[in-house]
C-alpha positions as CSV (number, residue, x, y, z in Angstrom):
1,X,0.0,0.0,0.0
2,X,1.3,3.4,-0.9
3,X,1.5,6.0,1.9
4,X,0.1,9.4,1.3
5,X,2.6,12.2,2.0
6,X,1.5,15.6,0.8
7,X,-0.6,15.2,-2.4
8,X,-1.6,12.2,-4.3
9,X,0.1,12.0,-7.7
10,X,-0.3,10.1,-10.9
11,X,3.1,8.7,-11.8
12,X,3.4,7.5,-15.4
13,X,5.9,4.7,-15.7
14,X,6.5,2.4,-18.7
15,X,3.3,3.8,-20.3
16,X,1.1,2.7,-17.4
17,X,-0.5,5.0,-14.8
18,X,0.4,4.0,-11.2
19,X,-1.0,5.7,-8.2
20,X,1.8,6.6,-5.8
21,X,2.6,9.0,-3.0
22,X,5.4,11.3,-3.8
23,X,6.5,12.6,-0.5
24,X,10.1,11.5,-0.5
25,X,12.8,14.1,-0.3
26,X,14.7,14.9,-3.5
27,X,15.0,11.9,-5.9
28,X,18.1,9.9,-5.9
29,X,20.8,10.5,-8.5
30,X,19.7,9.4,-11.9
31,X,16.0,9.9,-11.3
32,X,13.9,13.0,-12.0
33,X,10.4,13.5,-10.7
34,X,8.7,16.2,-12.8
35,X,5.2,17.4,-12.2
36,X,3.2,18.5,-15.2
37,X,-0.3,19.3,-16.4
38,X,-1.4,16.6,-19.0
39,X,-1.6,18.6,-22.2
40,X,0.8,19.6,-23.7
41,X,3.4,19.5,-20.9
42,X,3.2,15.8,-20.0
43,X,3.1,14.9,-23.7
44,X,6.2,16.9,-24.4
45,X,8.0,15.3,-21.5
46,X,7.0,11.9,-22.8
47,X,9.0,12.7,-26.0
48,X,12.2,13.2,-24.0
49,X,11.7,10.3,-21.6
50,X,13.4,7.6,-23.8
51,X,16.2,10.1,-24.7
52,X,16.9,10.7,-21.0
53,X,16.9,6.9,-20.4
54,X,19.8,6.7,-22.9
55,X,21.6,9.2,-20.6
56,X,21.0,7.0,-17.6
57,X,18.2,9.1,-16.2
58,X,14.8,7.8,-15.3
59,X,12.0,10.3,-15.8
60,X,8.9,10.0,-13.7
61,X,6.1,12.2,-15.0
62,X,3.6,13.2,-12.3
63,X,0.4,14.7,-13.6
64,X,-1.6,17.5,-11.9
65,X,-4.8,19.1,-13.0
66,X,-4.5,22.4,-11.1
67,X,-2.0,25.2,-10.8
68,X,-1.3,25.2,-7.1
69,X,-0.3,21.6,-6.1
70,X,2.6,21.4,-8.6
71,X,4.4,24.3,-7.0
72,X,3.7,23.2,-3.5
73,X,4.9,19.7,-4.2
74,X,8.1,21.2,-5.7
75,X,8.6,23.4,-2.6
76,X,8.1,20.4,-0.4
77,X,10.7,18.5,-2.4
78,X,8.2,15.9,-3.5
79,X,9.3,16.9,-7.0
80,X,12.6,17.7,-8.6
81,X,11.0,20.1,-11.1
82,X,7.7,21.0,-12.6
83,X,6.5,22.1,-16.1
84,X,3.2,23.8,-16.4
85,X,3.5,27.6,-15.8
86,X,4.9,30.8,-17.1
87,X,7.2,33.3,-15.3
88,X,4.5,35.8,-14.3
89,X,2.6,33.1,-12.5
90,X,5.7,31.7,-10.8
91,X,6.7,35.1,-9.7
92,X,3.3,35.8,-8.2
93,X,3.2,32.4,-6.5
94,X,6.6,32.8,-5.0
95,X,5.7,36.2,-3.6
96,X,2.3,35.1,-2.2
97,X,3.7,31.9,-0.6
98,X,7.2,33.1,0.4
99,X,8.9,30.6,-1.9
100,X,12.1,30.7,-3.9
101,X,11.4,28.4,-6.8
102,X,13.5,29.4,-9.9
103,X,13.4,29.0,-13.7
104,X,15.5,26.3,-15.3
105,X,14.6,27.4,-18.8
106,X,11.8,28.2,-21.3
107,X,10.2,25.5,-23.5
108,X,7.1,26.8,-25.3
109,X,4.3,29.4,-25.5
110,X,0.7,28.4,-25.3
111,X,-1.2,31.4,-26.8
112,X,-4.3,32.1,-24.7
113,X,-7.5,32.4,-26.6
114,X,-11.1,33.7,-26.4
115,X,-13.7,31.0,-27.1
116,X,-17.4,30.9,-27.4
117,X,-20.2,28.5,-28.2
118,X,-22.8,31.3,-28.6
119,X,-21.2,33.8,-31.0
120,X,-19.0,33.4,-34.1
121,X,-17.5,36.8,-34.0
122,X,-16.5,39.2,-31.2
123,X,-18.6,41.9,-32.8
124,X,-21.7,39.7,-32.0
125,X,-21.1,39.8,-28.2
126,X,-24.2,41.2,-26.5
127,X,-24.5,43.9,-23.8
128,X,-24.4,42.4,-20.3
129,X,-22.8,39.1,-21.6
130,X,-21.0,36.9,-19.1
131,X,-17.3,36.5,-19.7
132,X,-15.3,33.8,-17.8
133,X,-11.6,34.3,-17.1
134,X,-9.0,32.5,-14.9
135,X,-9.1,33.5,-11.2
136,X,-5.3,33.4,-10.6
137,X,-3.7,36.8,-10.7
138,X,-1.3,36.3,-13.6
139,X,-3.6,34.4,-16.0
140,X,-6.5,36.6,-15.0
141,X,-4.5,39.7,-15.9
142,X,-3.4,38.0,-19.1
143,X,-7.0,37.3,-20.0
144,X,-8.1,40.9,-19.4
145,X,-5.3,42.2,-21.6
146,X,-6.5,39.9,-24.4
147,X,-10.1,41.2,-23.9
148,X,-8.7,44.7,-24.2
149,X,-6.9,43.7,-27.4
150,X,-10.2,42.5,-28.7
151,X,-11.7,45.9,-28.1
152,X,-14.2,44.7,-25.5
153,X,-12.8,46.6,-22.5
154,X,-10.1,49.2,-21.6
155,X,-7.9,48.9,-18.6
156,X,-6.0,51.5,-16.6
157,X,-2.9,52.7,-18.4
158,X,0.5,51.5,-17.1
159,X,-0.8,48.6,-15.0
160,X,0.4,45.9,-17.5
161,X,0.4,42.2,-16.6
162,X,-0.7,43.0,-13.0
163,X,-4.1,44.3,-14.2
164,X,-7.2,43.1,-12.3
165,X,-11.0,43.6,-12.9
166,X,-10.7,46.6,-10.6
167,X,-8.5,48.2,-13.3
168,X,-11.2,48.1,-16.0
169,X,-11.9,51.8,-16.8
170,X,-14.1,51.3,-19.8
171,X,-16.6,48.5,-20.4
172,X,-19.0,49.8,-23.0
173,X,-20.9,46.5,-23.3
174,X,-21.2,46.1,-19.6
175,X,-19.7,42.7,-19.7
176,X,-20.0,40.6,-16.5
177,X,-16.5,39.2,-15.7
178,X,-16.6,35.9,-13.9
179,X,-13.4,34.7,-12.3
180,X,-13.1,30.9,-12.2
181,X,-10.5,28.2,-11.7
182,X,-8.6,28.0,-15.0
183,X,-9.2,24.2,-15.4
184,X,-13.0,24.7,-15.2
185,X,-13.3,27.3,-18.0
186,X,-13.9,24.8,-20.9
187,X,-16.7,23.3,-18.9
188,X,-18.6,26.6,-18.5
189,X,-18.5,27.6,-22.2
190,X,-22.2,26.7,-22.6
191,X,-23.1,28.9,-19.7
192,X,-21.2,32.1,-20.7
193,X,-20.9,34.1,-23.8
194,X,-17.1,34.1,-23.8
195,X,-14.4,32.3,-21.9
196,X,-10.7,33.1,-22.0
197,X,-8.9,29.8,-21.8
198,X,-5.3,28.7,-21.5
199,X,-4.2,26.5,-24.4
200,X,-3.4,23.4,-22.3
201,X,-7.0,23.3,-20.9
202,X,-8.4,24.1,-24.4
203,X,-6.6,21.2,-25.9
204,X,-7.7,18.8,-23.1
205,X,-11.3,19.9,-24.0
206,X,-10.7,19.1,-27.7
207,X,-10.7,22.8,-28.6
208,X,-8.4,23.7,-31.4
209,X,-6.9,27.1,-30.5
210,X,-6.0,27.9,-34.1
211,X,-9.4,27.1,-35.5
212,X,-11.8,27.6,-32.6
213,X,-10.5,30.7,-30.8
214,X,-12.2,34.0,-31.8
215,X,-8.9,35.7,-30.9
216,X,-5.6,34.3,-29.8
217,X,-2.4,35.8,-28.5
218,X,0.4,36.6,-30.8
219,X,3.2,34.0,-31.1
220,X,5.6,36.5,-29.5
221,X,3.6,36.4,-26.2
222,X,5.9,36.9,-23.2
223,X,4.1,34.1,-21.3
224,X,6.5,31.3,-22.2
225,X,6.0,28.1,-20.2
226,X,9.0,27.2,-18.2
227,X,10.5,24.4,-16.1
228,X,10.7,25.4,-12.4
229,X,13.2,23.9,-10.0
230,X,14.6,24.3,-6.5
231,X,17.1,27.1,-5.9
232,X,20.5,25.6,-6.1
233,X,19.7,22.9,-8.6
234,X,20.7,24.9,-11.6
235,X,23.9,22.9,-12.1
236,X,22.4,19.5,-11.3
237,X,23.4,17.2,-14.2
238,X,19.9,15.6,-14.5
239,X,18.3,19.1,-14.7
240,X,20.8,20.3,-17.3
241,X,20.2,17.2,-19.5
242,X,16.5,17.6,-19.2
243,X,16.6,21.2,-20.3
244,X,19.0,20.4,-23.2
245,X,16.5,17.8,-24.5
246,X,13.5,20.1,-24.0
247,X,15.3,22.7,-26.1
248,X,16.4,20.2,-28.8
249,X,15.5,20.0,-32.5
250,X,13.6,16.8,-31.7
251,X,11.2,18.6,-29.3
252,X,10.8,21.6,-31.7
253,X,9.8,19.2,-34.5
254,X,7.4,17.3,-32.1
255,X,5.7,20.6,-31.0
256,X,5.3,21.8,-34.6
257,X,3.9,18.6,-35.9
258,X,1.7,17.7,-32.9
259,X,0.1,21.0,-32.1
260,X,0.0,22.8,-35.5
261,X,0.6,26.3,-34.2
262,X,-1.5,25.9,-31.0
263,X,1.8,25.5,-29.1
264,X,4.8,27.4,-30.2
265,X,8.5,26.6,-29.3
266,X,10.1,29.3,-27.2
267,X,13.7,28.4,-28.0
């Protein structure tokens, strides 16, 4: 029987899902425990798993479906790294929780998109329409900036990525902004007029960001997804080999072929 220490995790080994507790301190040499959200992060990690094995490193991919537990598990040394977030989110999380997790490197950009099951064009959005956005500060601000780019709202000048709903200075259509957990947004599409959804959750819901989004971030978005690690692990050989492979031509080709522009390499 596996003992629960911290959070339950789904460890993918040899292609099979095995429920395991992941409360051990740092992994032994030659093993990497990396937390990731399923799509596209775990899928990308799966491509480097056999390549790491050739380097004598066993990669254990531990899947999470939220944006809090992966960082807490990393801080508690239940993981060696995680791969699911961008730098603004990590910075905010560190500040709010008093943590010192750091960036090992960038991997890809997942352009955030505006989706709807009720309108086919942003010009059709009705007055008083409900618009769902992520409720975490960094992704919420990112969503508001995309709504501003769409011409639906205007935010206070100079606030930038830290913008909140309180910084909306113009809302001509009197949109009702609903803040929800990011993972839930695809599920509420039928209940709201618009939802601003992170690409990983859009892909999990079988939404094609390139074809289905009414508006999507530019490919030069500053929100590159990164691998986060413990401070002091920058020179750890296993981490360096992981990053070298995640920034390799093999991964760039996989991203291009698999996601067809919905995920863009950041290297």
